[in-house]
N, CA, C and O of each residue as an XYZ file, in Angstrom:
404
protein
N      30.937    -28.415   -206.639
C      31.095    -27.912   -205.293
C      29.842    -28.278   -204.501
O      28.736    -28.315   -205.040
N      30.038    -28.545   -203.220
C      28.933    -28.815   -202.307
C      28.828    -27.690   -201.294
O      29.835    -27.142   -200.845
N      27.600    -27.355   -200.943
C      27.334    -26.384   -199.878
C      26.487    -27.098   -198.833
O      25.509    -27.770   -199.158
N      26.878    -26.943   -197.586
C      26.092    -27.415   -196.448
C      25.648    -26.155   -195.725
O      26.474    -25.318   -195.360
N      24.339    -26.019   -195.518
C      23.827    -24.817   -194.855
C      22.632    -25.190   -193.999
O      21.868    -26.098   -194.327
N      22.485    -24.475   -192.903
C      21.338    -24.720   -192.043
C      21.548    -24.142   -190.656
O      22.307    -23.192   -190.462
N      20.854    -24.743   -189.697
C      20.899    -24.231   -188.337
C      21.008    -25.364   -187.322
O      20.579    -26.495   -187.551
N      21.601    -25.004   -186.197
C      21.626    -25.864   -185.012
C      21.077    -25.009   -183.880
O      21.549    -23.894   -183.655
N      20.086    -25.525   -183.168
C      19.545    -24.836   -181.996
C      20.037    -25.559   -180.752
O      19.840    -26.764   -180.597
N      20.680    -24.804   -179.871
C      21.163    -25.362   -178.614
C      20.528    -24.596   -177.460
O      19.899    -23.557   -177.661
N      20.698    -25.118   -176.259
C      20.233    -24.424   -175.064
C      20.937    -23.067   -175.006
O      22.167    -23.018   -174.975
N      20.186    -21.971   -174.991
C      20.825    -20.646   -174.955
C      21.789    -20.478   -173.778
O      22.766    -19.736   -173.881
N      21.527    -21.152   -172.679
C      22.415    -21.065   -171.517
C      23.745    -21.775   -171.743
O      24.680    -21.591   -170.964
N      23.845    -22.579   -172.792
C      25.072    -23.325   -173.106
C      25.870    -22.675   -174.240
O      26.932    -23.173   -174.612
N      25.367    -21.570   -174.791
C      26.014    -20.972   -175.956
C      27.457    -20.566   -175.675
O      28.335    -20.798   -176.506
N      27.711    -19.970   -174.529
C      29.082    -19.552   -174.212
C      30.019    -20.754   -174.130
O      31.186    -20.650   -174.509
N      29.532    -21.883   -173.646
C      30.335    -23.104   -173.568
C      30.603    -23.675   -174.961
O      31.637    -24.306   -175.181
N      29.689    -23.461   -175.892
C      29.814    -24.020   -177.236
C      30.846    -23.277   -178.083
O      31.406    -23.852   -179.016
N      31.100    -22.028   -177.774
C      31.980    -21.209   -178.611
C      33.391    -21.792   -178.746
O      33.883    -21.884   -179.871
N      34.068    -22.190   -177.661
C      35.416    -22.753   -177.848
C      35.433    -24.016   -178.713
O      36.345    -24.200   -179.520
N      34.439    -24.880   -178.551
C      34.375    -26.101   -179.367
C      34.154    -25.746   -180.833
O      34.760    -26.355   -181.715
N      33.295    -24.773   -181.101
C      33.035    -24.345   -182.474
C      34.282    -23.718   -183.093
O      34.601    -23.991   -184.250
N      34.977    -22.895   -182.344
C      36.192    -22.266   -182.862
C      37.263    -23.301   -183.172
O      37.964    -23.188   -184.177
N      37.394    -24.306   -182.316
C      38.399    -25.351   -182.540
C      38.107    -26.120   -183.826
O      39.001    -26.319   -184.648
N      36.854    -26.555   -184.001
C      36.536    -27.343   -185.203
C      36.588    -26.467   -186.455
O      36.967    -26.954   -187.521
N      36.221    -25.201   -186.356
C      36.304    -24.311   -187.514
C      37.757    -24.161   -187.972
O      38.048    -24.277   -189.162
N      38.660    -23.905   -187.036
C      40.065    -23.702   -187.396
C      40.664    -24.957   -188.019
O      41.336    -24.883   -189.048
N      40.424    -26.102   -187.403
C      40.980    -27.352   -187.927
C      40.370    -27.707   -189.284
O      41.079    -28.159   -190.183
N      39.084    -27.507   -189.432
C      38.404    -27.857   -190.681
C      38.866    -26.978   -191.827
O      39.034    -27.460   -192.947
N      39.071    -25.711   -191.569
C      39.509    -24.801   -192.632
C      40.864    -25.190   -193.206
O      41.202    -24.780   -194.316
N      41.646    -25.976   -192.466
C      42.951    -26.437   -192.951
C      42.846    -27.736   -193.751
O      43.846    -28.191   -194.308
N      41.664    -28.339   -193.820
C      41.490    -29.598   -194.524
C      41.519    -29.396   -196.043
O      41.053    -28.383   -196.565
N      42.076    -30.385   -196.726
C      42.051    -30.396   -198.186
C      40.603    -30.470   -198.654
O      39.837    -31.318   -198.196
N      40.234    -29.580   -199.564
C      38.887    -29.585   -200.122
C      37.893    -28.707   -199.405
O      36.767    -28.538   -199.874
N      38.288    -28.138   -198.264
C      37.403    -27.201   -197.564
C      37.602    -25.814   -198.170
O      38.706    -25.270   -198.155
N      36.530    -25.260   -198.698
C      36.578    -23.923   -199.288
C      36.216    -22.882   -198.236
O      36.875    -21.847   -198.128
N      35.169    -23.156   -197.461
C      34.809    -22.284   -196.338
C      34.050    -23.110   -195.310
O      33.436    -24.125   -195.641
N      34.098    -22.664   -194.059
C      33.462    -23.402   -192.968
C      33.221    -22.411   -191.845
O      34.168    -21.881   -191.264
N      31.952    -22.158   -191.538
C      31.668    -21.139   -190.523
C      30.413    -21.454   -189.736
O      29.417    -21.936   -190.275
N      30.489    -21.170   -188.456
C      29.327    -21.132   -187.573
C      29.149    -19.674   -187.189
O      30.131    -18.965   -186.968
N      27.910    -19.222   -187.108
C      27.659    -17.860   -186.638
C      26.404    -17.862   -185.777
O      25.401    -18.501   -186.096
N      26.495    -17.126   -184.674
C      25.372    -17.042   -183.744
C      24.367    -16.022   -184.250
O      24.743    -14.966   -184.759
N      23.094    -16.341   -184.109
C      22.032    -15.405   -184.478
C      22.126    -14.165   -183.599
O      22.363    -14.261   -182.394
N      21.941    -13.016   -184.204
C      21.965    -11.771   -183.433
C      20.696    -11.582   -182.613
O      20.717    -10.898   -181.590
N      19.600    -12.176   -183.046
C      18.332    -11.937   -182.379
C      17.744    -13.113   -181.628
O      16.726    -12.968   -180.950
N      18.374    -14.284   -181.737
C      17.806    -15.468   -181.101
C      18.907    -16.282   -180.423
O      19.586    -17.065   -181.087
N      19.094    -16.112   -179.123
C      20.123    -16.869   -178.409
C      19.935    -18.372   -178.588
O      18.816    -18.883   -178.547
N      21.046    -19.064   -178.786
C      21.009    -20.505   -178.964
C      20.844    -20.951   -180.408
O      20.918    -22.146   -180.690
N      20.624    -20.030   -181.318
C      20.486    -20.372   -182.737
C      21.831    -20.139   -183.425
O      22.356    -19.026   -183.439
N      22.372    -21.211   -183.992
C      23.663    -21.166   -184.661
C      23.439    -21.449   -186.150
O      22.813    -22.445   -186.513
N      23.947    -20.575   -186.993
C      23.873    -20.770   -188.441
C      25.142    -21.492   -188.900
O      26.240    -21.202   -188.424
N      24.977    -22.423   -189.819
C      26.075    -23.218   -190.352
C      26.195    -22.944   -191.844
O      25.195    -22.937   -192.561
N      27.426    -22.718   -192.313
C      27.658    -22.558   -193.747
C      29.009    -23.170   -194.086
O      30.036    -22.787   -193.527
N      28.993    -24.130   -195.012
C      30.212    -24.824   -195.432
C      30.229    -24.922   -196.956
O      29.185    -25.063   -197.593
N      31.429    -24.846   -197.528
C      31.617    -25.098   -198.950
C      32.737    -26.133   -199.089
O      33.799    -26.006   -198.479
N      32.473    -27.163   -199.908
C      33.421    -28.253   -200.094
C      33.682    -28.471   -201.578
O      32.773    -28.337   -202.397
N      34.905    -28.803   -201.922
C      35.281    -29.026   -203.314
C      34.660    -30.308   -203.868
O      34.417    -30.409   -205.070
N      34.399    -31.295   -202.991
C      33.876    -32.575   -203.473
C      33.223    -33.350   -202.337
O      33.399    -33.027   -201.162
N      32.466    -34.376   -202.710
C      31.874    -35.262   -201.711
C      32.969    -36.015   -200.956
O      32.837    -36.281   -199.761
N      34.051    -36.357   -201.661
C      35.160    -37.059   -201.017
C      35.782    -36.209   -199.909
O      36.131    -36.730   -198.850
N      35.919    -34.911   -200.148
C      36.467    -34.018   -199.127
C      35.532    -33.933   -197.922
O      35.984    -33.941   -196.777
N      34.241    -33.853   -198.183
C      33.262    -33.813   -197.091
C      33.275    -35.117   -196.310
O      33.235    -35.103   -195.080
N      33.330    -36.246   -197.013
C      33.390    -37.547   -196.340
C      34.631    -37.642   -195.451
O      34.551    -38.124   -194.321
N      35.769    -37.188   -195.957
C      37.006    -37.214   -195.172
C      36.869    -36.352   -193.923
O      37.372    -36.711   -192.858
N      36.191    -35.220   -194.052
C      35.972    -34.321   -192.913
C      35.279    -35.047   -191.767
O      35.654    -34.884   -190.606
N      34.266    -35.849   -192.094
C      33.526    -36.548   -191.046
C      34.356    -37.616   -190.348
O      33.972    -38.094   -189.281
N      35.485    -37.996   -190.932
C      36.361    -38.978   -190.313
C      37.514    -38.391   -189.514
O      38.358    -39.135   -189.016
N      37.563    -37.077   -189.384
C      38.682    -36.441   -188.680
C      38.497    -36.478   -187.164
O      37.368    -36.478   -186.673
N      39.603    -36.508   -186.429
C      39.513    -36.477   -184.965
C      38.843    -35.206   -184.432
O      38.100    -35.267   -183.453
N      39.100    -34.053   -185.072
C      38.491    -32.819   -184.560
C      36.975    -32.818   -184.756
O      36.252    -32.231   -183.950
N      36.488    -33.461   -185.806
C      35.041    -33.551   -185.990
C      34.441    -34.500   -184.961
O      33.357    -34.237   -184.440
N      35.125    -35.599   -184.661
C      34.643    -36.525   -183.631
C      34.554    -35.816   -182.274
O      33.577    -35.985   -181.545
N      35.577    -35.023   -181.941
C      35.549    -34.276   -180.670
C      34.401    -33.281   -180.646
O      33.723    -33.131   -179.630
N      34.182    -32.600   -181.769
C      33.112    -31.605   -181.826
C      31.743    -32.260   -181.669
O      30.900    -31.767   -180.920
N      31.521    -33.364   -182.369
C      30.226    -34.039   -182.267
C      29.975    -34.541   -180.853
O      28.843    -34.501   -180.369
N      31.024    -35.012   -180.190
C      30.879    -35.450   -178.807
C      30.538    -34.254   -177.913
O      29.653    -34.355   -177.064
N      31.216    -33.147   -178.089
C      30.947    -31.943   -177.290
C      29.556    -31.395   -177.566
O      28.880    -30.920   -176.653
N      29.128    -31.459   -178.814
C      27.828    -30.921   -179.211
C      26.694    -31.533   -178.399
O      25.711    -30.857   -178.098
N      26.823    -32.786   -178.051
C      25.805    -33.454   -177.248
C      25.593    -32.827   -175.886
O      24.521    -32.973   -175.298
N      26.593    -32.134   -175.377
C      26.491    -31.498   -174.070
C      25.929    -30.083   -174.103
O      25.837    -29.431   -173.063
N      25.554    -29.603   -175.276
C      25.069    -28.224   -175.394
C      23.553    -28.133   -175.487
O      23.015    -27.085   -175.845
N      22.862    -29.222   -175.168
C      21.403    -29.193   -175.156
C      20.803    -28.953   -176.528
O      20.028    -28.015   -176.718
N      21.162    -29.802   -177.491
C      20.640    -29.648   -178.854
C      19.119    -29.732   -178.833
O      18.540    -30.683   -178.308
N      18.490    -28.725   -179.410
C      17.034    -28.693   -179.530
C      16.582    -29.059   -180.932
O      15.505    -29.627   -181.112
N      17.393    -28.740   -181.917
C      17.130    -29.150   -183.293
C      18.387    -28.950   -184.117
O      19.268    -28.164   -183.770
N      18.446    -29.685   -185.220
C      19.543    -29.540   -186.168
C      18.940    -29.735   -187.553
O      18.430    -30.808   -187.874
N      19.004    -28.692   -188.363
C      18.452    -28.738   -189.712
C      19.531    -28.292   -190.686
O      19.804    -27.100   -190.828
N      20.137    -29.261   -191.352
C      21.207    -28.981   -192.300
C      20.820    -29.549   -193.660
O      20.261    -30.641   -193.757
N      21.124    -28.797   -194.698
C      20.830    -29.203   -196.071
C      22.130    -29.275   -196.851
O      23.054    -28.499   -196.607
N      22.200    -30.218   -197.799
C      23.343    -30.370   -198.694
C      22.900    -29.923   -200.086
O      21.892    -30.391   -200.614
N      23.666    -29.019   -200.658
C      23.366    -28.501   -201.998
C      24.523    -28.834   -202.928
O      25.685    -28.698   -202.543
N      24.224    -29.265   -204.140
C      25.224    -29.447   -205.178
C      25.159    -28.216   -206.068
O      24.110    -27.901   -206.628
N      26.273    -27.529   -206.194
C      26.321    -26.263   -206.922
C      27.005    -26.475   -208.263
O      28.136    -26.957   -208.326
N      26.306    -26.109   -209.337
C      26.849    -26.304   -210.685
C      27.728    -25.137   -211.126
O      28.689    -25.328   -211.872
N      27.403    -23.929   -210.666
C      28.222    -22.777   -211.042
C      28.142    -21.723   -209.946
O      27.184    -21.674   -209.174
N      29.163    -20.885   -209.897
C      29.248    -19.829   -208.895
C      29.718    -18.562   -209.604
O      30.606    -18.617   -210.455
N      29.130    -17.436   -209.258
C      29.560    -16.162   -209.827
C      29.096    -15.028   -208.950
O      28.337    -15.245   -208.005
N      29.529    -13.847   -209.239
C      29.152    -12.686   -208.429
C      27.659    -12.387   -208.545
O      27.031    -12.650   -209.571
N      27.127    -11.849   -207.503
C      25.713    -11.443   -207.483
C      25.516    -10.284   -208.450
O      26.279     -9.318   -208.441
N      24.513    -10.388   -209.261
C      24.209     -9.312   -210.191
C      25.076     -9.287   -211.425
O      24.994     -8.345   -212.213
N      25.895    -10.283   -211.614
C      26.770    -10.213   -212.764
C      26.773    -11.454   -213.506
O      27.465    -11.568   -214.517
């Protein structure tokens, strides 16, 4: 399994405009084969800071995701939100289990 996690910082004044684009790509991506989870969440204490968390069954599924029309639309829209930084990490996960167990 792969995990993509990190942050995107956008112009805080553009956050409300970014929400519909984020919701559209989240809904479409969650229907993709190999997508386990896919979420953007806004920071409660820092306007313009968006947290990213994705889980993918394989690298092939992630690669296919980047070729989808909804991802192309999202990346194009993202450019209009005043990106200040984007820090995303890819993790390869060998095992998953409950916390504390």
